[in-house]
Residue, then its C-alpha position, 0 to 999 in steps of 0.5 A: m858636879g852640877d848644881d843640886g838645887g840646894a839639896a844636901r849631897p850624900r856623904r862621900a865614902t871614905p877610902e876604907e869604905l870603898v876598899a870594904r865594898l871591893a872586898a865584899t864583892r871579891p869574885d869566885a876565883t874559879d870563874a874567869a869572867a867574874v875575876a875579869r869583871w872584879m879586876r876592872l874596879g879592884l885594880l882601878p886605883h892602881h891605874a887611875v892615879v895617873y890622871g890626878a897625880p901632881e907628879v905626872h902633871a908637873r912633868l907634862e907641864a915641864l914639857g910645855i903641855g899646860a891644858p889639863f885635857a891636853r895632858y890627859l889626851a897626850q899621856r894616854a895616847a902617846p904610845l900610839g905615836p903622833v896620831p891625829a885627832g880622829v884616831v884619838a877620838a875613835t880609840f878613846h870612844g867616849f869623849g867629844p871629838a871637837a874637844i879632842a881636835a882642839h888639842v890634837p895633833a897640836v900637842w905633838d908639836i909641843a912634846a913628842p910622844d916618846a917624851v910624854v911616855a917617859a915623863t908619864l912613867d917618871g911621874v908615876g914612879a914618883l907618885l907611887d914611891r911617895v904614896l906607897v911608903d907603908g911597909p905592908a902596902r908597898a910589899a903588896a904592890e910589889r907582889l902584885g906587880a910580879a903576879l900581874a906581869p904574866v897576866a898582862a902579857a896574856h891579855p889580847t891586843a889583836g884589834r885593840p890599838l890602845a892595849a897594843a900600844w901600851a903593851g909595846v912600852p918596854p918594862t922599866g925595871r922599876g917594880l912599882v912603875d911596871l905594876w902600873l904598866a901591867v895594869t894599864v895594858m889590862r885596862e886598855s885591853r878590856g877598854d878596847g874590847h868594851v868599845a868593840v861591844l858598844v860598836t856592835e850594839g850601836i851605842g855611841p860615845l855619849a850614849s855609853h855614858l848616859l845609859v849608865s849615869g842617866d840624864d839629870p839636867a842638874r848634872r849635865a855640866a859634870v858630864a860635859r866637864w869629865r867627858a868633854w861634851r857641850e851641855d847642849e849635846v848632852a841634853a840632845e842625846g838625853e832626849r834621844l834616849r828618852s824617845e827610844g825608851l832607854l831613859d824615863a821622863g826623869g832621865r833615869p835608865t829604864a829596865v831596858a837600858r839596865e838590861l842592855r848595860e848588863a849584856v854589854e858588861v857580860r860580853t865585855d867580861a868575855t873579851c878579857a876572861a881568857p887570861w884569868a882562866d890560866v891563873g890558879p884560884a890561890t893566885v887569884a885570891a892572893i892578887v885580890d888581897d894584894a890589890l885591896t891592901s895596896g889600893l887603900p893608900l892609892i885611893a887615899s892619895g887624892a890622885l883619883l878623879g871624880p869618875a874613878l871615885a864614882g866607879l868605886a862607890a858603885a862597887 
């Protein structure tokens, strides 16, 4: 994070507190859109552990992919095949194109996409076997994987390249790994739908972040770090959003920006609600319970990076 000018930083919420926040916002199981929105954060730990998992990093490093951002790009884009930088930038949407081009397509000369997928799945399996050793948490994760498999298969992939690519990765037969695959398909299906909504609203990649986080000069380095933009690019976009009345003089999102953000989220919920409409309320409730139980050790594992933790803290 950026320098706070010596100000005391707020205490980071404990894993138990983050799970309690998720539990406090559990959705109406009969409202498919509300369920879809809750799952975005409720299942976030089950997907996002991949990005900070030492087991995954070690396997990708063994393939020769040393740079952390290169590992991220390769791991997430690998099911698309050896695509060029422009395709990765377009599908990921929120990251700086120049930073992506520094690693793609060169990374495919280091390791083939199929090898990256195999290494990722093997690393995820090792992580989950290490973290989910507690009986109740592991049992909950195994139930969750079985319950989510048909829901993930029902998530739309038409016009959603990342979701379609990950949906094409065959199940491994390893329950916890296949849970991660199911959650990943769901996450990318929603993400692809979210990008479509952003595009129709004319919200660009960098603006999509600043409309949520605001533009605090002291924290521009954090945006630059996590989203691969230069600090001067962040500053310029912040000034543009101020001039359009979407950020105030202090860089905070205005009421207009907050309304726009909520409208985008509502439309995004609608893009992935249909699969949940066919899931009975009792099954939804069980999925929520198992997500909370198995999510706690995943949050506590230390494998969730800053953006994921920030998302959970905002629940």
